[in-house]
N, C-alpha and C positions, 0 to 999 in steps of 0.2 A: 568625134573619137571613133576609132576603129576597134573591132574585136567584141563589141557589145558587152553584155553583163558577164559572160564567161571570163573574158580577159580581165575585166574589172575585178571580179572576185578572185581570180587566180593571183593577180598582183597583191591584193590585200592579204590573202591567206599566206602566200609564199613569204612575204616580207614580215608579217606578224609572227609567223612561226620561226622565221629567221632570227628575229631579235629575242623571242621567247626562249628558243633553244640555246642561244648564246648566253643569255642571262642565267638560265637554269644550269648551263654547263659551268659557269663561273661559280655558282653556289655549290654545285656538287663537287667541284674540284677543291674548293676551300674546305668543305666538310670532310673530304677524303684526306686532305693534308692534315687537318686537325685530328682526325681519327687515328692516322698513322703516326702522329707526333712530329712529322717532318716540318710543319709550319713553325712550330716553336723553335726548332733547330735553325731554320733559315732566318727567322726574324730576330733571333738572339745574336746573330752575327752582325757584321757591319752593313748588311743589306738593308737598304731603305725600304719601308713598307710600300712606297709608291712604285718602286721598281718591281717588287714582288707582285703587286696587283697588276701592273702593266703586262707582265709575262703571262699571268693567268688569263687576262682579258683577251690578249692578242691571239693566243692559241684557240680559245673558244670561238672567236669570230672567224678565224681562218677555216675551221671545220664547218661552221655554219654557212660560210660563203659558198663552199663547195656544194652543200645540200641545197642552197638557194638556186644556184645555177642549174642543178639537176631538176629541181621542181619546175623552173621556167621552161626547160627543154622538154620535159614530159608534157607540160601544158601546151607547148607549141605543137607537139606531135598529136595531141588530142583535139586540136582545132583552134587554139588561141591565136589571135592575130595582133601584130604590133605594127605601129607606124613610127619609124625612127629615122633619124638622120645622124651623121657623125656628131653634130653639136648637141643633139638631144640625148644621145647615149652618154656623152661626156657630162652633161648636166645631171643625168640620172645617177651617174657614178658619184658626183659631188654630193648629191642628196643622200645617197646610200652611206657615204663616209660620215656625213652629219648625223644620219640615223644611228650609226654605230656609236659615234661620240656621245650622243645624248643618252643612249641606253647603257653605255658603259657606266654612267653615273648611277643608274638604277641597280646594276649588278654590284657595284662597289658598295652602295648604301646597304643593300640587302645582306652582303657578307658581314658588314659590321653588326647587324642584328644576329646573324647566325653564330658569330663568335661568342656572343653572350648567352643566347637562348639554347644553343646546342641542338637545333633542329631546323627543319626547312623554314625558310624565311616567309612570314606572312606578307611581307612587302612584295615579293615576286608574284605570289599568287594573286593578290589584290590588284596589282598593277596590270598583270596579264589579263585578268578577267575584265577589268574596266576598259582596257585598250580594245579588246574585242567588241565591247558593247558600244563605245562612243567614239572610236577613232576612224570609223568608216571602213572597217575591214570587209564587211559583207554588203554594205549598202551606203549610199551617199548620206552625209550628215544632215542634209536638208530634210530627210525623211523622219528624223528624230524630233521629239518635242523640243521646243526652243531652249528649255533649261538644260537638257542633255547635250544639245548642240554646243552650248557655252562650256559645259564640262569638257566636251571633246577637244575644245580649243586649248585646254591646259596640257594635253598629251602630245609629245613630240611625234608619235606615230601618225597623228592626224595630218601634220604638215608634210611629213615624209611621203605618205601614201598619195596625198593630193598632188604633190610635185612629181613623183615618179610616174603616176598614171598619166599626167599631162605630157610627160616626156615620151613615154612608151606607147601611148594611145593617140596622141595628137601631135607629136613631133615638136613640142615646145622646148625652148632652150633658155639660155640666160638673157635673151633679149625680151622675154616675157615678164611683165610686171608681177604677175601672180607667182611666178617661179621665184623671183627675187624676194617677194614677201615671205614665201615658205622658207627660203634659205635663211633670211634674217631671223625669223621666228625660231628656227632650230639653233642658230648660233646664240641667240639670247638665252634660250633654255639651257644650253650647255654651259654657258658662262655662269649662270646663276646656280645650276645644280652641282657643278663640279666641286666647289669648295664645301658645299653642304654634305655631299656624299663622302668626301675625304674626311670631314670632321666626324661624321657618324661612324665611319670605319675605325678611325683612331680612338674614338670613345669606346667602341666595342673591344678593340684590341687591348687598350690600356686596362679596361675593366677585367678582361679575361686574364691578362698577365698578373694583375694585382691579386686576384683570388686563386691563382695557380691553376686555372682551367684551360690555359691556352692549348695544351696538348691533349685535352679531354674532349670526348663527344658522347 
């Protein structure tokens, strides 16, 4: 792998902050909509709550993607080195899309909590903190105690960072078995987490609507 620890850490920090900022932006956007009363207006129309969520999520990740590219560019200027090929870049993009999909679920789930508790979601804080600790953001997972290493395998960021680092530091692509393993793990997480996240959001939304607090914060 090229680039050494600096590139390793740059990728970890850039992509962890990428998803954290995106999820946090979703939460803040929902809180603002709730505070202003616009969410109640939107969701009381024929607009499906899934469409409403998709719009909030897409905007947050577009802004975050711009910041991510800027972070990698600054890192390159400061001495980060990447070893890439056209196929490894394409694979890294696929992994990033799966990273987005998996963390969309975290953002949606936390908004369901926000709707009910009317404050910053503890889900986002806890998930972000644990991701930094056990997902290999700053150091390889093999340096962790075995039990934390197993905890790290439950977080989608772990598989995303591992795959993206292999793509950007070693030129790996879809022909690599470890890349395929990471992709399959992310797909499985997303398939399992999506209905759970939508259910939690719907429960929070229905509860807030029943007690008349949908437009309150």
